[in-house]
C-alpha positions, 0 to 999 in steps of 0.5 A, a space after each residue: 273952665 276945667 283943669 284940662 282946658 286951662 292946660 290946653 290954653 296954657 300951651 296953645 292959647 296964642 294959636 287957638 280960637 282966633 284971638 285977633 278976629 272979631 269973634 272968638 271960636 266959641 261965639 262963632 260956633 254958637 252963632 254960625 253952627 247951631 246945627 252942631 249941638 250935640 254932635 262932634 264933626 271930625 271929617 273936615 278933610 272929607 267936607 268942611 261945614 258952611 256957616 249960617 252967615 255964608 248961606 244967608 249971604 248967598 240967599 240974599 244975593 240970589 234973591 236980590 240979583 238977576 244972573 243970566 247965562 254968560 254966553 250973551 250980552 244982555 244986562 243979566 249976562 254981563 252981571 254974571 260975567 262981572 261976578 265970575 271975573 271978580 271970583 276968578 281974581 279972588 281965587 288967584 289972590 287966595 293962592 298968591 298967583 298973579 293974574 299976569 301969570 296964572 288963569 283960574 279955570 272952573 271945573 266940577 271939582 278937583 278930580 275934574 281939574 286933574 282929569 283935564 290935565 291928564 286929557 290935554 297934557 301932550 304925552 309922547 313915548 319920551 314923556 315921563 309921568 312921575 308922582 309920589 306914592 302919597 297921592 289920591 286916586 284922582 292923581 293916579 288916574 292921570 297915568 292912564 292917559 300917559 301910559 296909553 300914549 306910551 309914556 313912562 310912569 313911576 311912583 316915588 317915595 319922597 322923605 325930607 331930610 333937613 340939614 340942622 346947620 341951615 335955617 331955610 327950608 329951601 336948604 332941605 334935602 330929599 331922599 328919593 326912592 323910585 319904584 319900578 317903571 310902568 309901561 304899556 305897548 308891545 313897541 316900547 323898549 326903552 326906559 326913559 330913566 334908570 337908577 333914579 335919573 333920566 336917560 338920555 333922550 331926544 326932542 323936546 318932550 314934556 314930563 309931569 311930576 305930581 304931588 299933594 301939598 298935604 297928604 289926605 291919608 296921614 296929613 303930612 305936608 310936602 315941602 313945596 320947595 320941590 316945585 323949584 327943584 323939579 323944574 330946575 332939573 335938580 331933583 333926583 340928581 338929574 344929569 346935565 343932559 337934555 331931558 325935556 321939560 319938566 312941569 309940576 302939578 300940586 294936588 291942593 284939594 286937602 291942603 288949600 283949607 289951611 295952607 294954600 300953595 304960594 304960587 309966587 314963591 312955588 310957581 307950579 304949573 298946575 294946581 287943583 282945589 275943591 271949594 267945599 274942602 275950604 268952606 263947605 259950600 258949594 259942592 261940585 265946583 273946583 278950579 284948575 289954576 294953571 300957568 299961562 305957558 303951561 296952558 298954551 301946551 295943553 291939547 284940547 280936542 273936544 269943543 263945545 258951547 262957549 269954547 269956539 269962536 265959530 264952527 260950521 255944522 256940515 263941514 270940518 271947520 272950527 275956530 276955537 277961542 283964544 282965551 285960556 278960560 274960554 278954551 278949557 271950560 266946556 259949556 255954560 259954567 256953574 255961574 250961580 255956584 261960582 258967584 256964591 264962592 264970594 261969601 265963603 271967601 269972606 269968612 276966610 278973609 275975616 279969620 285969615 288963613 294963617 289963623 285958621 292954620 294955627 287954630 286947627 294945627 293946635 287941636 290936632 297936635 293936642 289930640 295926637 299927644 293925648 292919643 299917644 298917652 292912652 295905655 291899656 291896663 298892661 301899659 301897652 299903647 292903644 293908638 297907632 298914628 300914622 305920619 311923619 315925625 309930627 313932634 319936631 314941628 307940628 306945623 308941618 302936619 295938617 289938621 288930620 290924625 290917621 290911626 288904628 286902635 289895638 286891643 290889650 292882647 295886641 290884636 287890632 280893633 277894626 276901623 268899622 267897629 270904631 266908626 260904629 261906636 263913634 256914630 253911637 256917640 254922635 261923632 262923625 269921622 271917616 274910615 278906610 283908605 280915603 282914596 289914597 292907596 299908596 299912602 294906606 299901603 305905605 303907612 299901614 304896612 301892606 305889601 303888593 301880595 297883601 293887597 292882592 290877597 285882600 281883593 281876592 278875599 272879597 275886599 273892596 273900597 267902602 266894605 266892611 272887611 276892615 282886618 284880614 289875615 291880622 292886619 288892618 285894611 285901612 285906618 280911621 281918620 279924624 280932621 279938624 276945620 276952622 270951626 272945630 273946638 277944644 270941646 270937640 277934641 275932648 269929646 273924641 278923647 273921652 270916646 277913646 278912653 271909655 270905648 277902647 281902653 281896657 281896664 282891669 276885669 270887673 263884674 257888672 251886676 254880676 254879669 261879665 263885662 268883657 265880652 272878649 273873655 266870654 268862654 263857651 262851655 262845650 259840654 253837649 250834655 242836655 241840661 233839663 232846666 224845667 223852669 225856662 219856657 217859651 214866652 212868646 212867638 212872633 212872625 214877621 212875614 215882610 222883612 222890616 214890617 211889623 210882625 204878629 204874635 201867635 200862640 202856636 206856629 208850624 215850622 218848615 225847613 226855613 224855620 217859622 213857616 212864612 217868616 221873612 218870606 217877602 221883601 220890598 225892593 226899591 227902584 234901584 234894586 236895593 233892599 228896603 229896610 227901616 234903616 232906609 225907609 222908617 215908614 215900613 214899621 207902620 205896615 201891619 201884617 197878619 197871616 191866617 193859615 186857615 184862609 191861606 192869606 196874608 193881610 197887610 194894613 197901613 195908616 197911609 192906605 185906605 184899603 187893606 191888602 190881601 194876598 193869597 199864600 197859595 195862588 200862583 204868581 203872574 211873574 217869575 223874576 230872575 235871581 236877586 242878591 240880598 246881602 250877599 245871598 242869591 235868591 230866586 224870587 217871585 214878583 207881584 202885579 202892579 196893584 200890589 206894588 202900588 199899594 206898597 208904594 203908597 204905604 211907604 211913599 216911594 216906588 217899590 216892588 213886592 217880592 217873595 222868596 221862591 228859593 235860596 241858593 246858600 244855606 246856613 249851617 255850623 261847621 267844625 264847632 265854629 259858631 261864626 262860620 257859615 257854609 252851605 247845607 242841603 237841608 236848612 234854607 234861608 228866607 230873607 233873613 240876614 244870618 240865622 232862621 230865627 232870633 231868640 231873646 231872653 226876657 231876663 237879659 232884656 231886664 238886665 239891659 233895662 236896669 242899665 238903661 234906667 240909670 240913663 236919661 235922654 232928652 227927646 227931640 221935642 225938648 219936653 224934658 228928660 225921660 227914661 229909656 226903655 226897650 222891651 223884648 220886641 224892640 229887638 224883633 225876636 221870633 221867640 222870647 224865653 223866660 226863666 233863665 239868667 241874663 245872657 245865659 243863652 250866649 252859652 247855648 249850643 243847641 235847643 230842644 223845644 217840644 219835639 223840635 231841635 234848634 242849633 245855635 248860630 251864636 249871638 246876633 250882631 245888633 245895628 242902629 235899627 234897634 234904636 228906632 221906635 214908634 211914638 205918637 205915630 212917628 218913628 223916633 231915632 235915638 242912640 239907645 239901647 245900642 250905645 248901652 249895649 256897646 258899653 258891655 256886649 262888644 265881642 270883636 267888633 260886634 255888639 251882641 244881643 240875642 242868639 240866632 238859631 237854625 231849625 234842625 229838620 233832619 232828626 235821626 230815627 225818623 222815617 221818610 214821611 215829612 212831620 210838620 212840627 209846631 211851636 207852642 207858647 208855654 213849652 219848656 225850653 231845654 238848652 244844651 250848654 
């Protein structure tokens, strides 16, 4: 045992690892989660993992018993009814809810349970829907029902203030800040409440207050004594006037995995949960735990199979069933999934929920403290952690850590950069706002104007716009589950240390390590370096398929003639690449300029495919979007599409670029900026027209890779990693320079052709794919090694992108076809 683990156990040994359970954490992990070997899974707030024993029990149950549709009375139906009834009681027991007071309504998830409350709640113009800022979008979405009925909606910030002279959390005070009211409708004139308290109203209106038991953004646990304060009218200094009845909704989707609300102590009216957050399987199944009195107030409009006692088809007659479950559950419930819940609860019962809470809290607290200790070489903090004061009482924080990272100069690392590097290290985490816009804005510090301007700048959920105007648009979240280990925590901390903590500037093999300090020389004078030559030329007619090498090739306004002029589109309209469809790498391509034909060959197709380059196509389709660029495309007949579908094993459409709407250029010396240009056309490339790779840079990379060994998937010992230049799919390879000298080239002269550098090529996981024995193998290299010394502002750079200049001064209007030839001298301007 290492010293760091010994120190961890000295501090947390009483809580970590289930010391009172039949099996400790190491034995549990080894026996039930073998699939996690070589992986660090830290997204349990998104979805925790099922165990092998759990799935074995599920399979054994389904293979041994016959469960029929519960809307009948035969033996198999009765078996289903018995199983479902038993599980309902298990769910209620999990929340310490008496079956006399509460009912368990099964839904397709926590979101469906929240939607059910919103749809059926008896909203009126005198109603108020109030919720804390820290709430999931699925809770915010209820306001659409409230607003449509003329109700008032308001978000509030709730801060707990503990009185140190008192020992019980029920004695806590709450500081409440109310946001502006939201109302809809021209006829709605009165506000239901002002200045933090409700105004006098008439009637017995119903109001709803919603809050999470645990914020899925920060991990902050809300004090559940809020339930009684709200229901008793003591929250926000409610006046003694008749204000209608307040009901309480708890979103426990996140919190129920480690601390389900105790409904005997905190009798909320509605609680929602999602079972895959607790024990991984099944997905698509949640529950609404509803108090009997609250259920009787819900107005269900729709009826369906299972919800009616009787109905007549051709007249307006329906009699709904009296049971709460039968009234609120539409159609046939997911009875096989419900039956499977027993085996998830079995594991929780063995470990105990209190032990799970202590185990996960110990890991989260340890990692939080270690993250706060991380400093750059100038002693500035690396990690900014969001949430309440977790040092005061770590059990008030859930097992999630949400943070952003800063560089030594105070600028932010984008969360997508963190996610990308984590993936290379085998670490699974989540980034963004986690569908919690209120908490994200609150903790990250985004104003309304920031949010609107970010949206106007094109930022939407799940995109790559992680830093806009110098501010993060979201964050990084790690979260621990009941099967997480100390080793998971240590691997994550090592990842932060190695990837984001700056060290004193060093030279590695004589070449600059810190890409952020790379200086580009602005002298445009051409330097005739005669020993740099064009080593190879490769054309890739079909995006993501194999290319072919040539000794010479013509240039056009789009770069190399016919390069990336075709692509395959999936049945859903998506562009197919090797990252999605590795089979594309086995399709061989060849163009014969004299014959005017494109030849294609696949090991899965008996016949080769020939396509004329000059023949008019039978179909002209509308514009398509390819990575944000708009193209006019031509498509082919069914025989061509069938050939490709057979080659890659899925339906697809083969199309050719006719013209692109947007073109690429360099403006104002900004190498990272793209704009429109009237001459330089882009085919189906991501950025520049051509990609250049240097043999010397490739050699330097391989010298670094030679220090690393990896274990192949077949487990037959270790082997050295090697990446030749073609792994990067370059159009041209040059030799005779020094490693990475191409980073500083601004312009190239090859033969009588001139090229402008668009800057470094941002590499992705595609360079980790390679062919071995006819199979596509995926590894972490060479991208992981490149990330260690070729990162610049979130990009991992290797090779440079070029645009062909076809409008040289001094030429007449005649079109001159220029050619590149292997062996030509390369003259860079630096």
